[in-house]
N, C-alpha and C positions, 0 to 999 in steps of 0.2 A: 629798365628791367623787362618790361613787356613791349614788344615791337609789334606793330601791325603789319601782317602780311599783305603783299599787293595781290589784289584779284586779277586773274587772268581772264580775258574774254575768249571763250571758245565758240567758234562758229558751229551751229547745230543746224542741220537740214533734216526734217522729219518727214518721212514718207509714211503715208497711211493709206489704206484701201478705202477707195470711194465707190459705192454701188452705182452711181449715176455717170461718173465721168472717168472711170479707170483710176489710174494712180494719181494721187495729189501730193505735191511737194510744197512745203511751206518754209519760206526764209523769214526767220523771225526778226522783230524789231531791233534786237541787239547784234544782228549779224551783219557784216560788211564783206562783200566778195569782190576781190579784184581778179578779173579773168572773164573769159566768154563762158556762156551756158548754153547747152543745147539739152532739150528735155522732150519727154513725150508724156501724154495725159495733161495734167493740169498743174499749174505753177502759181502759187500765191506769194507775193513778194510784200513784206511788210518792213523789211530792212533795205540795205543800200547795195546795189550792183554797179561796179565800175567795169563795164564790159558789155559786149553785144549779147543779146538774148534771142535765141532761135528755137522755134518749135521743130521737132523731128520731121524730116520730109515724109510725105505719104501717110501722116498720122492726124487724127483729129486732135489738136492741142489748143488749150486755152491759157492765158495769162490774165491774172487779176492782180493790179498794182494798187495797194490800199493807200489811203491817205498819208500814212507815215512812210510809205515807200518811195524809193528814188532809184531810177536807173539812168546811168550816164553811158550811154551807148545806143546802138541801133537795135530795134525790136522787130522781129520778123516772126509773127505768130498768127495763124489763121483767125482766131477768135480772141480779141483783146479788149480788156475792161480796164480803163485808167481812172484812178481817183487821186493819184500821187503826182510825183514830178518826173518828166522825162527830158533829158537832154540829148537829143540825137532824133533821127527819123524812126517812124513807126509804120510798118507796113503789115496789113491784115488781108489776106485774100478772101476772107468771109465777112468779118464783122468788126467794127470798132466802136466802143462806147466810151465817151469822155464824160465822166461824172462831174458833179459840181465843183470839186476841189482839184480837178485835173489841170496840170500846168505842162504843156508840151512845147519845148524849144526845138523845132525841127519840123519837117514835112510829114504829113500823115497820108499815106496811101491806103485806100479802102475800096471795098465793094458796096458795103452797107455802113452807113454812119449814123450814130445817135450822139447828139451833143446836149448836155444838160446845161441849164442856166448856171453861169458862174465859171464854166470850164474855159480856159485860156489856150489858144494855139498861136505861137509865134513861129509861123511858117506857111507853106502852101497846103491846101487840102487837094489831094489829086485822086480822081476816081479811076479805078482799075477796071478796064473794059474786059481784059482777059486776064486769067490766072498767071502769075509769076511775070507780069510785064516788066517789072524794075528788078527782078530777083537780085542777082549779085552786085548790080551797080549800087544799090542801096547800102550794103555793108562796105563796099570798097570805097565809095565816096566819103562815107562817114569816117572811116579809118584815115583817109588822106587828109581830112579837114583837121585831125587831131594832131598831125605832124607840125 
């Protein structure tokens, strides 16, 4: 007589104004995105992204990947803080912080690097002497590896 309705998951991206860092976008724990993302301002990922993540060119962008968050794709953001799981290369022209729960399967390209006890990198650490040294090769090589 009474039937239970199936719940549908709806992906929600919330944008709020942040005084210190411009626009902040949050991808929640129940959200899974298939596709590449390009953003400006700051992005916090608590959910899952199957695709490349890029900060907008010529803008101060930052990415925070929480302990629950996961990105399967290349990351190219000037200021990156990781405490979740990344499968793919990470490139930060400015700063990379790998917190204690960070798990990176891929190369990490950095100018400034901070690694907390417990963080794991299964790949190379590559110091960037000049900004943009491996720009397009990073994304292209990752896309080729997926085929």
